[in-house]
Structures are given as structure tokens and as C-alpha cells.
N, C-alpha and C positions, 0 to 999 in steps of 0.2 A: 720622641717622634721620630721615625725613620725620614729620611730624605724624599722617598717615594710618597709617603703619606703626605708630606708637606706640599709637594708638587700637586698631588691631587686635590688638595684644599684649595690651592691658589687657582687652579683651573676652573673649579666650580664658582669661585668668587668672581672670576673674570667674565664667565659666560651670563651670570646674573646682571652684572653691570651692563653689558652689551645689550640684553634685551630691555632693560630699562630705559637705556638711551634711545633705542629704537622706538620704543613706545611713546617717549616724550616727543621725538621728531614727527611722528605720525600725526600726534594731536596738534602740533604747530601748523603742519600742512592743512589739516582739517578745518581748523579755525580760520586760516587765510582764505580757504576756498569758500567758506560760507560769507566771510565779510565782502568778498568780491561779488559773489552771488547776489547779496542783498543790494549792493550799490547798482548792479545791471537791473534788477527788477524796478527799483525807484526810477531809473532813467526811462525804462520803456513805459512806465505808468504815465509818466508826465507826457511823453510823447503820444501815448494813446489818448489822452484827455484833449490834445490839441488837434488830432487827424482821425478821420473815420475810417475805420477798417472795412476791408471786403469780407464776404462770408468765408472765402478760402482762408484768408489771412487770420480771421478770428478762430477758425478750426485750428490753424497751425499753432496758434498762440495757446490754445487750450492744451495741445498735446506737449508744448514746451514747457508748460508750468510744472513745477515738481510739488505734488501734494505733501502737506504737513504729515508728520509721522503719526501713524494710527496706533492708539493704545490697544495692547493685546486683550483678548476676551470680549471685545465689542460686538463682533460678528460671530455667527453661530457655525457658519461653514467657510471654507477656503474660497469659494467662488465669491462670496461677499467681500473677503479681504483683498483678492485680486482687483476687482472692480474698484474698490475704495482707493487702491494704490493708483489706479488710474484716473482718480479724480471723481468717481461716482461716489456720492456719500449717501445712497439709498433712495433717491429720487427715481422718478421715471426716466426711461431711456430716450425721450423725445429731446427736441432741439431746446426747449425752454424747460425741461425737466417734468414734462407731462408723461402719461402712460402709467400702467399698472405696476405697483411696486411688491405685490405678493407673487410667489411662485404659481405657476400655472398647474391647477391640481390634476390628479389622474381622472380618468373618465370613470363615471359611475354606472355606465351602461353595462347592463348583464347579457353578454353574448349578442344574439343577433335580435334580441326582443326589441319592439319599438320604444321610442322615448315616453310614449304614453302609457305603457304598460303599468299595472298596479305594482308588479314586482319592483319595478325601478323607483316607485315612490315609498313603498314600504321598507324594503331591505335594499337599498341602494348601497352601491360599494363605498366603504368609508375605511380609509386605510389608517385612521385615527382611532378606530374602535379597537379597544383592548380589553380583554376579559381579565377580571379579578380572580385569579386562581385560589385566593384563600376563602372563597365563598363555597368552596365544595370540599367534600371529606371522601378520601380514596383509601379503601380497606381492602386488604386481602382476605383476612379471616372475618367471617360474618356469624352474627348470633341469630337464632330463630327463637320464636315464641310460640309456645304450644297453648292450646285452648282446650279444657275439658269440661264436660257438663258433670254436676253432681247427681248421684243417684236420685235424689228427690226430684230434680228438675226432669230427668228422663222419665221417672216412673208418672209424674204428673202429665207430661206432654203425651206419653204414649196413651194414657187413659182418656184424655181429651181428644187425641187424633181419632180414636176408635169411635167417640161419641158424635163428633163433629159432622155437619152436613153443609156448612156454609162458608168454609175457610176461602174457597176459591172465587176470587172477586173479578168480574169481569168488567173492563173499561175500554175507552178508546185506545187505539194502537198509538204508540209512541215511536219516533224516529230519533229524538235527540234526548241529551242529559242535562241540557243547560239549565233546567229548573229543578234539579234534584239536589235537595239540600238537607234530607232527612239523615243521612248516614255520612255526612261530610260538610264541613263549613262551607257556607254558600259563597263567601268572599274568597276563600282560597279556590273553590272551583271556578269562579269568574276570572281570577288571575291565570289559572292554567288554561282555560278555554280561549282567553284572549292572547296568552302567549302562543297558543297553538294555532290560532287563526292567521297569524302572521305569515305562516308557511302555506297557506291555502293556494296562493297564486306562483309559489317557487317550484320550478321543475324538479323532478325527481332527482336528476343527476347532480344538480347544484345541492340539493339537500343531503344526498348520499356523501358527496364530496365534503361537505361541512362537517357532516356526522363523523366520517372517517378520522378527520383531525381532531375534532372535539371529544368524542367518546374516549376516556382513559383506557377502558378495556376493549378497545376495537380491534387491537392487533392480536388479541387471542385467537380470534377466528375459529377455525375449526380444527386446529392442530393437525393430526394425521388422519382424521376422520373424513367421510365424504363431505363435499362442499359444493354445492350446485344450485341453481335456480329451479324452482318448481312452480307449477300452476295450481289453479284452484282444484283442490281434492276433497272430496267428501266421501270417504270409504271406511270400511271396517277391515281393521288388520289386526289380528289377534294372535295370542299366544297362550302360555299356559302358567307357570309360577309367578311371573313378574307381569303385571298388568299395566300397560303405558297407554294413555290417551293423549294424542298430541293433535290439536286442530290447526290447520293452516288454510287461510283463506286467500291471502294476497300473495303476490310475486314477492319474495324476500331472499335475502342471501342466507342459506342455511348455516346455523351453528348449533342445532339443535343436541348433537352428541355433547358439546362442551357444556351446554346448559344442564343436561342430566349429570355430567360428572361434577359440575359445581353444587348442584342440589345434593347429590349423593354423599359429597364430602361434607358439608355444612350440616347435614343430617346424621353425621356419624355412621355413613355406610348403611343406613337403614334400608335404602331402596334396593339394594343389591344384595343385602344380608351378608356381607363379606366381613371375615374376621380381620382385625387391622393388622394381626401378626402375619397374615398370608397376603397382603396386598402386595407387597414389593417381591414376593418369593414368586408369585404368578406372573405378575406384570413389573419386571424390575425397572428402576428408573436410570440405571447406568445405560449410557449410550456409546456405542462404538462408532468412530468417525472413520466412514470408508475413503472419502475424499470431501473436497469443500462443498459438493452439491448432494452428499449422501451421508445420512446419519441414521443408523439402525439401533434399535433396542437389543439389549442383551436377551437371549431367549430364557423364558421362565420355566418354572416347574409346576406341573398340574397337582394341586393340594387338595382336590375336591373329587377324586376318583370314586372314593367309597360313600361320598355324601348323596344325599338324594338329589334327583333332577330339580333344577330351579325352573319353574314353569312361568311364563309371563305372557300377557298379551298386550298388543300395541293397537289401540282403537284410533281411528280417524287420523293416523299418522301420515305426515307429509312424506318426505322423502326416505324416512326410517332411520334418522340420526340418533333418536333415543334408543332404538333397537340396536343400533350397531355399537353404541357405547356398552350397553348391558351384555351383549355377546362377548364382547373384548374384556370387560371387566371379569366376567365369570370365567371366561378363559375355555378353550378347547371345546368339549361336548357337555358341559355342564349346565347349559341353559337350553330352552326350547320356546319358541314364540311363533307368531304368525306376521306375515309381511305380504305386500303386493307390489313392491317398487321394481326398479331395475337393479335386482339383487346383485348383478355383476358389478355395480358400482362400490359395494361394500370392500374396503381396503383394510379395515382393522379387524374384521371377524369373518367367519365364514357364514355366507347367506344360506347355507343348507339346513340350518335349524329352524328356518322360518316357513310359515304355510299361510298362503293367502286364503281368506274367506270372505265372501261378499254378502251373506245372508241368504235366506230361502229364496228372496226375489232376484238374487244375482245382481243387484244394482248397487250394493254398498250403501244405501241410504239407512243411515243409522236413526233417523226419526220414525221409521216404519215399526210399528210393534211387532209385526210377524218377523222382522229381522232380528229385533232384539232377543225374542223367545228362542229363535233357531241358533243364534250365537251362544246363548247360555246352554242350551243343549250340547252343542259341539264341544264346549269348553268342558263341561262337566264329564262327558264321556272320553275327552282326551286326558283327564287328570283323574281316572277312576272315581269320578263323583266327589272329589276333594274341593277342587276350586283352584284359583290362582292365587299368587302372594302379592303382586302390585300391579297398579294401573297408572299410566301417564295420559291427562285429559288436556252472546249473545243469546241468548235466552234458551230457545228450546234445544239448541245442542248441549248446553250446559246440562239441562234436565235429562236428555237422553243418555249423555256419556254418565252421569251421576247413577242413572239408573241401570246401566250395563254394569258398572263397577259394583253395585249392590248385588247384582244378579250372579256374577261369576266369581267374585272374591272368597277366599277361604275365610270362614267365618270364625271368630273366637268363641269357644265354648268353655264351660267350667272344667270339662275333663280333657279337652284338647289343648295344645299348645297356642302360640299366638296366631292371630289371624292374618290376612294379607294386608298390603300397602297400596294406597290409591294416590297418583299423582295427576293433576288436572291443570292444564294451561287455562287461565282465565285473563280477561281484560278489566274493563271498568266494572265494579261491584258498588254501584250507587242506588240502584233501583230496589223497590220493595221485593220484586220478584227474585232477583239475584241473592239478595240478603236472605230471603225465605229459603231458597235452596241450600244455601251455606248453613243455615240453621238446622235443616233436616240432616245434613251430613254430620253436623255437630252433635246431634242426637244420637245417630246411628253408629258412629265410630266412638272408640274409646278417647281419642284425641284427635284434634285438628290442627294445621298450622298454614298460614298464608304468608308468603314470602316472595319478594322480588329479588332474584340472584344477580351478582354483579356481570354475568353474562347476558342477562336481559337489559337491553340499551335502556339508559336511565330516563330518556326523554319520552318513552312510550309507556303506555298503561298496562303492559304485560306483568303478570305475576302468576304464582303457581299455589294451588292448594294441595296440601300434603295430608292425607287421613290415614291413620294407623288403627289397625284392629277393628273391623265390623263387629258389632256386638249382636248376639243371637236374640237377646231379649227385646231389641229394638228394630232390627233390620227388616223383619217381615212386615211390619205396619207401615214403615216409612217407605218401603218398596211398593206396597199395594197404593198408597196415597199418589207416589210419583207417577205410577201408572195410570190413575185417574186423571191428573193434571195432563199428562201427554195426550190421552183421549180427548180432552176438552180443547187443548190446543189443535189437535187434528181436525176437530169439528169446526173451529174458528178460522182455520187457515184459509179457506176460499173466500171468506168475506174481505179480507185486507182492511178492515175497519176496526173490528172489535177484537179485544186481545185479553189475555189473563194478565193482570197487573199485580196481583198480590196472591200468595199462596199460604202465608202464615199471618195471623192477625198481628198488627202493629203493637198493640198492647202487650201481647205476650212477649215479643222481642225486647221492647222497652223495659218490661219488668225484670228481665234478665240483665242486671247491671254488669256482670262481668263480660258477658257477650258483646253488649253494646259498647263498652269501653274498648274492647279488643278491635272491634270494627272501626270504631271512629278513630282510634290512634293510628291503626295501620293505614286507613284511608287518607287521612291528613298527612301522615309522613310521606306517603307515596306522591300525593299531589304536589307538595312542597318541593320535594326533590325533582319531579317531573317538571314543574315551572322553572326551577332553577337551570336545568340543563336545556330547557327550550330557548331560554335566554342566552345561554351559552352558544347554542346552535345558530341563533340569530347573529350574535357578534362575529363567529367564525364564518358566517355566511357572507357578512359584510366585508370582512377583512381576511383575505385568503392567505395572508402571511402568518396567521395565527396557527399554532400547533401545541398540542398537550404533549410535553416532552417527558411525560411519565409513562407513556404507553409501553415501552419496551421493557422498563423495570417492572412494571405491574405484570406484563405478561409472564415474564420469567418466574416471578413469586408465585402467581396464581397457579401455574402448571406444576411447580414444585409442591404446593400445598395441597392440590387435588390429586396428586400422585399420577400425573400424566407425563409420560417421557417426552422430551423435545426431539422428535425425529422427524425425518424427511417424509413427506406424504408420498405415498406410492401411487402409481397411475391405476385407474380404476379396473383391477382384476383383469387386465388384458393378459393375453398368452404370449409371454416372453421367455419361455422355457421348452426347449424341445423335449420330446417324450423320452429320448435316450439320455439326456442330461438329468431328467427326473428319476429314471431307473437307476442310473449310477449313484444318484444323491441318496435314495431312498431304500434300496434293496441291498443286502448284504450276502448275496449268494454268488459263487463263481460259476458252478456248473448247474445250469437249469435243468439239464436232462435228469438229475436225480429227483426233482419234482415229479416226473412223470412215472416213475417206478412205483408198481403196485407194493404196498407194504406187505410184510409176512402175515401168514394166517393166526388169528387169535385162537389158541388152543389152551387145553387144560395145563400144559407145561409152563405157560406164561404166568399162570397163578401159582405155581408152586412156591412154597415158602419154606425158608429154614426156621431153625429154633429162635423164638421170639420176634420174628419179622411179621408185620402186618401187611402182606403182599397186596391184598386187595384195596388197602386205603391209598397205594401209591398210584392206582390207575383211574381214569375217568373215561367215560363213553359219550359219544355224540352220533346220533342217527345219521347215515349218508342215504341220500336220496335218489343218487344217480348211479349207473354203473360204471361211469367213467371216474377216474381219480379226481380229487379236488384240484383247484387251480389257484395260482398266485393272482390275485387282483391288485392293481395299483390305480389310485385316483390322483391325478395330477390337474394343473390349470386347464390343460387342453382336453380333458375328458377323463373317462373311466376305461382301463384296458385290462386284459387277462392274459396270462401267458398261454400260448398254443402252439403246439408242434406242426399244426396245420398252416400256420402262417410264416411267410418267408422271412418277415421282419422278427418273428418271436413273439410279439405282442399283438393283439388285434382288439378292436374297441368292442365293448359289451353291445350286444345286438339290440338292445332297447334303452330307454331314458331310466336312469337311476339317480337318486339323489344321495351322493356320498361325498362328504367334504375332502377337499384336496389334501395333499399329503397324508394319504392313508394306504396302508399295505395290508391286506388280509389273506387268509386262506378260505376260499369259498367253494360252493357249488352254485353254479348258474343253473336254475332248476324251476319247477312250477309249484305253485302253492294253490291249495283249494279252500273255498270259504266254508263249505259244508259236507257232511257225509250223511246221505239219507238213510231212511230205514231199510232200504233194499242194497246198502252197501255200495252206492254209487257217489263218486265225488262230484261236487258241482261248484261252480264259480271259480274256474281256472283263471290265473293270473301268473305272469312272469314274476320271478324272484331271485334274489340274491340271498343265500343263506351261508352264515358266517360260522366256520368251523374252529378258527383261530385268528389271533390279531397280533401285529406287529408294531404297527404305527396308526393311530387314530387322530386325524387332523393335526398332526405334528407332534403328538404326545407319544414318545417312544415307550410302549409298554412290553416289548419283546422280551425283557429280562425278568418280568414278573412271573409268579406262579401261574399256571394255566387257569386255575379258577379265578385268579384276580383279571387275567387278560379277558376272559370271557364275560366277566361282570362288568368290564369296562366297555367291551363290545355291545352288551346288551344296553347299557345306559345310552351310548351314542345311537343305537337304533331307535330308542324311545325318543331322542331328541329330534331325529330327522325324519320320524314316521308322520304322514299326513293323515289327519283325522277325517277330512272331508274331501271326497273324490269330485274335483271338479270336471265338468263334461270336457273341457278343452286341455285337461292335462292328464296324460297317461304316463305316470311314473311307476315303475316297478317298486315293490316293497323290498326292504331289506330286514331280514330276520336273524337273530341269533339262535344258534343251535342249542337245544336243551341239554344241559351237562347233567349226566347221571354219575352218581357214585355208586360202586358195585353193591355195597350193602343195602342200598335204597332202591336199587332196580326193580325188585320184587314188589314194592308197594307202589310202583308206577305202572303196573301192568294195565290198569284202566286206560291208559293213553293209547294203547295199541289195539289195532283191529286187523283183521284179515278179510281182504276183499278179492274179488275175481277180475282181473283186468287183462283183457287180449287172451283169454283161455287160460291163464295161470293164476295161481294164488299169490298175492303180494300183500305185504304188511303195510299198513298205514299207522303214522303216528300223528297225534295231536299235540301241538305245541303252543305256547302262549298261555294266557290267563283266561278267565271266565268271560271277561269283556272283550277281548280281542284274541281269538284262537284262529289258528290255521292248521290245515292238514297236509301231509306230504306222504309220498310214497316212501317206504323204508326198505332199502335194499341190503341194510347191514348196518354194523356199529364201527365206528373208527375209534379204537381204544388208544389212549395217549398215557403216557408215564409223567408223573409230576416231578420225579427226583432224578437227578443225573447220576449216574455210576460214579463212585460206589456207595452212594447213600441209599439208606433204606428207611422204612417207617417202623417206628416201634411203639409201644404202649407205655406211658409212665403211670405206675400204680399210685405214687405219691400225689401226683397232680391230676390224675385220672383224665389224660388226655394224649393224643398223639403227638409224637415229636420226631424230628429227623436225625438220623444217627449215621457218622461216618466210621465204619469198623476199622478202616485203615489209619485212622487218626485217633489216638486215645484222647477221650474226653470231647470229642466234637460232636455235640448234640444241640439242637436248637428247636424251639417251638415255632408254630406256623408264622407268627408275627415277624420273626427274624430270618425266615427263609430267603428273602431277596439279599439281604445283607450278607448272609453266609455263602451265597451264590450256590445253592444246593438244589436249584430246581432246573429242569430243562428249559432253555430259552426257545424262542419262537424258530429260530434259524436252524436249530438242532431237531426240533420236533416235527418239522414238515418235510424233512428229507428221509426218504425211506431207505434204511439199512436192513441188509440181509442177517439174520441171525445166524450164528455159528451152528451147523447141524450136529457137531459132536459134543456140544455142551448144552445142558440143561439149566446151567447157572445164568440167569439173566443179568447178573451184576458184572459178568465179564463180557457182555455184548453192548455194542454202541448202537443199539436199537431202541427207539422210544416211542413207536407207533406201531399198531397191529391193525388188521382188517379182519372183523368177524362177520362173514358172508351169510345173508338170511335167504337168499334167493333159493328156488326149487331146484335142487341138485340131481342131475340125472346119473352122476357117478356114485353118489351116496344115497342108498335106498331109503325112501320116506324121512328125507331130511329137507325141510323147508320152513317158511315163516310159521306155519301152523305148529310144527314140532317145536320149534324154538319158543313160541310164546306158551304152549300148553303142555307139553311133555315134561314129566319129572326129569328125565335124562335120556341121552341118545349115546349109543356107543361110538358113534363116528363124529360127534360134535357137541358143542355146549348148548344148553337151554337156560332160560331165565331161572329156572328153579334150580337147576344144578349149580350154576353160579352162587345163588342165595345159600345152597347148602354149604359150598366151599368156604364162603365169607363167614358163615356162623361157626363153622369149624375152626377157622384161624382165630376168631374172637374168643372162642370158649378156651382154646389152647394157650392164649397169651394173656387175656384179661379177665378169663372167667366171667364174661358177660354174654347175655342171651338178648 
């Protein structure tokens, strides 16, 4: 060992020895101090026994005494330990140890209520009240149970229903359910009612505050959908493919949109008929964080442009939360419905697709038979007599909403596809009347389900009935019977004493074991859960320090499961973007002057075709109703504007109210439409109109790069979605029409659409557009001709596939069929199509010209003899211009030369 190591070892040993000596010395000093202290105490004690001390001396003596060491763990808090060190061993603080020894409790007083108030007796503050969280189950994923009647039960019931004449039982009017034990265990009912009665004297604010902390799903709220208080509403608010009935009687905090999202997900997207693979494509879950206060969803893609319009109706809907969810989930312009709320509050979807309707009496009373009949008529007319796909829905209100659902829903038939869906909000279903109505729906629909979703607060009796596919074989008889019940209720309404208490014989319901088991199991399960959460609310009302700490976790998991992005809620549809900011964001044109140039004339040379080219198939025609050139229209948050050379700002507001969703850019004509053409050739029923000739952006859906046919098909779908079927006396909104698109080889067969009338001393053509149900008449000043393909692409005929295809002669092998036009970028986009370019006068080859639109003028010409609308429509040909028949001859010639078809 080295010298340094030895020295280090010796230093350690010396330090240990010194510490030991110091410790021993301190112990000796302590022992000596304690011995002297004990001697002093004994002397003072003997002196005390011989001499009486004064009060002050006694007090000094008390403070001079040193208490014995207190064992650790005897006292619960530091305050007690400190008092014990000072000589207080747990007794009172009085001179002789008198006084209270327990801590002063917190006040059990609730706010400013008097001490004698029942609330302070039943739900007094109790800081020791603690909820046992193991008594509740918290799930994100929910399972639903369906109930379906057998064919034998339906057949037997329908036959008996036709023969019955005494099923409707009249009895005394009831206002309570405390004696209803036929469809739920009476003991469970009593426990629930007792638990509920505790809150009778509790004010609304305290109850809401306790519920906010106790309900594990409370923080889900309304996500980014509208969220506001509403007041008593009993109205009809309808739509078309999706039928929603939502009833709201009391002031509540709205979360209807999230309830619909919850139901839609747990029923596997049955309610909105969404394809699972398209859910996140249309409404992505990814979120972009702009800042700590702003989270926005990634823009989606419209996957339903070519799908049929989804019609829905929202009946007796409060503030429209169900509706807002459906419009958001369907996206863009894929759904159409009816509403009557403050539509500008819609933040997740455009309110333009909703139409208000209050019935023939214009009072919105759903219980009036005439209102029900008129509502059925308006829905059938708006859906071409097809009906709607879905409906979202206390006694008579249940009946009337069920009746409306049966009246307007799409019916499942043997030859047709699936019928509509019906969702109705219910509360307690313990009475024979309510169970009887559910039994009727059980018979009329292929299957039904009753469920209480997570977003429905667990301590209330709210639940939803979901009905799928109304059956043609049963719906007519059930509807007739419900109409009879409503008439009987209408007759008894004024008496206020007698009422309909039963609509289906009890023995019939009891004999259906499957139905009875389903109702009993559902009611008892809901009542048990409701009682449990009422008790939880009571404890949380007593102890305001209680909090359910799973709320945030459940919120995040539920939103993810329901496919709802967690984004920041926007302010209710307020104008926060200037017109010029919207123009720069939406429009891709630098020089607006090119929009005002008149296109070159459509002549026979435009139709010229080379070998193998189907020139006629490259062109489309739309009627032009005004002498002025079409204008660019933009719809933004602050209103709808069109480009005008007469405006100093460049854009001016459309001179009438028009219902076009925001973020829309169109090529239109602001014109006049007419409802009728009488036998004398006079147009009647004039109304302002916007007529779409092309579309770039539809409610945020960029269609500008699509082929022209697809752009116009999308515009037509949007027009159907925003069209009002009922003209309210207090609403004057101009209609929006898509122009009828003609293919040149089909133009000859459409000649019945055209008429020649005399207007202001000159002959003018009139065109009829629309279908048989909803048709309109317009003056026709000519035709706007548009090219589908961009140069140098041409249209050819494939003999092997017997269909048209696009071919690029400058690139060998570049040929695509119509489904790949967009991918191949061979079509003329909107921004090229709307700009008028002059054709080269020295070239007849259209492939060398960057010109994609022409104008075929039909007005009476003084420059060309005998050329006008009558000549265009009736003459075989004319030396100075084209006619419908001459175009037909050219197209047939091209067909014969290329594909040998007639």
C-alpha cells in the first residue's frame, strides 16, 4: 500500500473516532440536564403544596411545564400535535378543560336559502359524502338490440286490426306514472321516483352544477356544432331523404347534434346511410393547430357527387342540432331538408339546404290533422312521390309524430330497395298507451330498436326509438288506425277529464312474449341506471368537492369513436371576411374583362371533322335566356354578388334574395322564369331566377377541373338541395335553376321543349326546362356551345368497346375513356371555358385555336333574311346559319362515317 493510501485510511479512522466522542459527550450533557430538571420539579411541587398560587402564577406555571414526549401517529393532523406539545391533550380549551373538542363543521347552508327550507333538510351540505365510483359502468362503445315481429304475428295483427271496433279504451285523464307497474317492476319504479323527488326543492343552478361534475359524458358537450338555449317549440320542420323528429319542451342546454352522431355511429351509420370507407375521406379526423385557441379540421373530399340526393325531414325540431349533424356528415350539397330556426347559427354545415314549413294552418301544430296531410303532400311533391329516408322524433305528440313518419317515409316494397329510417325521441314508456304505440311501430316496420345513448344524460328518462324499413303490407292499416286515435284525442281534448288510455288490447301485447321481454328488460335496465345516477347527483350536490375525473378521457375516446374531429367551435356564421378577401380566395381569374367579351359565332365550320373524329360528341349546348353575356357569380358569407362592368367596385349584390350556399362560384344568367305557357302563347307566373350555365365551386367543393357534364350534374344536384317546395307568404326567394344540357346528336329529339311566341312585336323562342313535376319556361335567345376537351384532344369511336373515347394525336397511345377524363386532364376546366377567345380567321382547324365556347344566336336578324327562331326550329337548313335539323344531319353524317351507326 502506498503512503498516500495509508494516510487517507488514517484520516477516515480519526474522523469516525471524533464523531463518536462528540456523540458520547452530548448524551452525558443531556442526562445531566434531565436530572437537574427533575430535581427542580420536585422542589417546586413541594412548595406548591404548602403555598396557594394566584391565577397568574398558576398560568405561568402551566406554560413553564415541559410536556412529556408525544408518541408519533397518535394525532391525525399537525394542529393537534402542536397543541399537544403545548400541554393540551385533546380536552376543551376552557380553564378547566371544558368546551367542544370536535372541529367546527362547515356550514350546510345552501346559498341564500332560509334555514327552514326543505332543500337544507333533504340535500344539506355534507363534505363527508363520497360517491363509490365502482357502482357505475362507463363505456365508449355501445351495443344496440333490435326487435322484429314474425310474419305470423304481423299477418294476425293486421287481420284483427281491420276487424276491430273497440280497441280504443277511454278512461280518466292521468298526469303521473307512480302507479304504472305493468311494463316495469313496481319496486324499481318506486326507488327511481323517490330518488327523483329529492331534487324537487333543489334549484336549477345547483342541479346543473352537480350534474356537470357527476355526468361522466358531460364534457362532450356539442363539440363544434351549435350550442345554445332554446325555448318552448312545437313546430313542423321538415326535409326530404332523412326524416328527423326531435321534440323539445323545456329549456335545456342543447347537445342534439352529438346525440345524433352518437346514434348514427352505434347503429353502424344506418341513419345517414354513409359508407364506412368514405367517412374520413369526406370529414377527415386529422386536425391542424393554427394556435392554442384555434384547431381546424383538414378539408375533405366530396365522394357523393354522383350519388342520389339524400332527402330528410326534421319534425318538431328544437334548434336544429340533429339537422346540422346530418348536413355536416353528408357534406357539401348531398342532403336536403327543412328547418325554421336561426339558420345563421349553423357553424358545421350550410343552412341553405333547409326549408321551413308550418303546415296548411301556418301555426306549426303537429297535432292538427290538416297540417299532417299538407306536410305529407309537400314531402311527396318534393321527392317526386318517393318519400324520405329517415325521421328524428307524452302522448299525443308521440302519436302524431309516429303518424307523420308513416305518412312520408319511403316504403320498402318487394320490387324496390330499402325503405326509410325513423328516429324519435321518447321519455317514459310505462303506460299502456305508449306501449301500444310502440307495438304499432313494431308491426309497421321491419325492425325497431329502443336505446339510450351515452350523450343522453343518464339521470333522465330520455331515450330514442329507431325504426328501419316501413313495410308496405302493414303501413296502410296502421296509419289509418293512428288517424282514428288522433281524431278521438282531438274530440276529448276540450274535456280535460277523459282521455284515451289504451290503444292495443293488453292480452295481445302480453301474448307476444318476445315483445314483452324486450320492453321489460329495457325499462328495468334504464330505471336502474337512472336511479343510480340520481343518487350520484344527490351526493355530488351535497359535496361540491366531488368530481368525475374520467370526463376528459371519455370525451376524447367518444369523439374518436364517433368520427367527430376535435376542432374549435366557430362563431355562429358571422361575417368575418371581406368581399375582396373572398374573391381572391375563390376566383382564379386575373383579367375579369375577358368575361365580358362575346364568344365567337357558332357556325358550320366549328362542326367540321377530320377523319375518325367525332366532333359533335365534343360539344354541349345550353340555352341562353338574355341578350347580355353570362356573368360570374360568387356567394360568400356576406351575401351573393355578380361581376358587373357597371359597378365601380367590379362586383355588385344580386338584386333579390337568393338561397345559394357560401363558397360557391358559378357562371350564371340573372333572368326571369315563368311557371306556365298558355294556349295563346303567353307566358305567365313571372319570377326572378338565377340560371346556372357552368360551375366552379359548390359550397366549397371544387368541381372546376371536372368534365363539363359532371360539373353541370353537380350543379343540378345542388339546385335540388336548395329548392324550396313551399312558397311562404313572408319569404320571397328567387329560384336557382341548372340549365338543361343538350348533346348535339340528341338535340333533334328534344324539339318538343321549344316553342315560338310573340313578345313585344317580335318572334322569340321559349324553352321548357325541368321535369314533369317541376317545370319552368324561359325565353331562349340562343345557345351557348361549350367544348368538352382541351386542345389537342379529340373524341373518337372505339369499335371494339363500342363507346367514345378521348385521343391525343400528338402523344402516341394517349387514349382514355370517360371515367378517366379527370385523371388524364384532357377536359376544358371551368376557368378556361368561361373566357371568350377569338378564333383564328385564317384557320378552320379548331384544334389549333384556344377557343372553347361559341354563341349560336337565335334572335330575329335584320342582317340575314328570314333567319330567326322559327327558322332555327322548323327549317331543314338555311344558307346563312345552322338549324336544329341541319345539326342533326351533320351529326348523323359523322356517326355514319366513323362508327357506321344510325
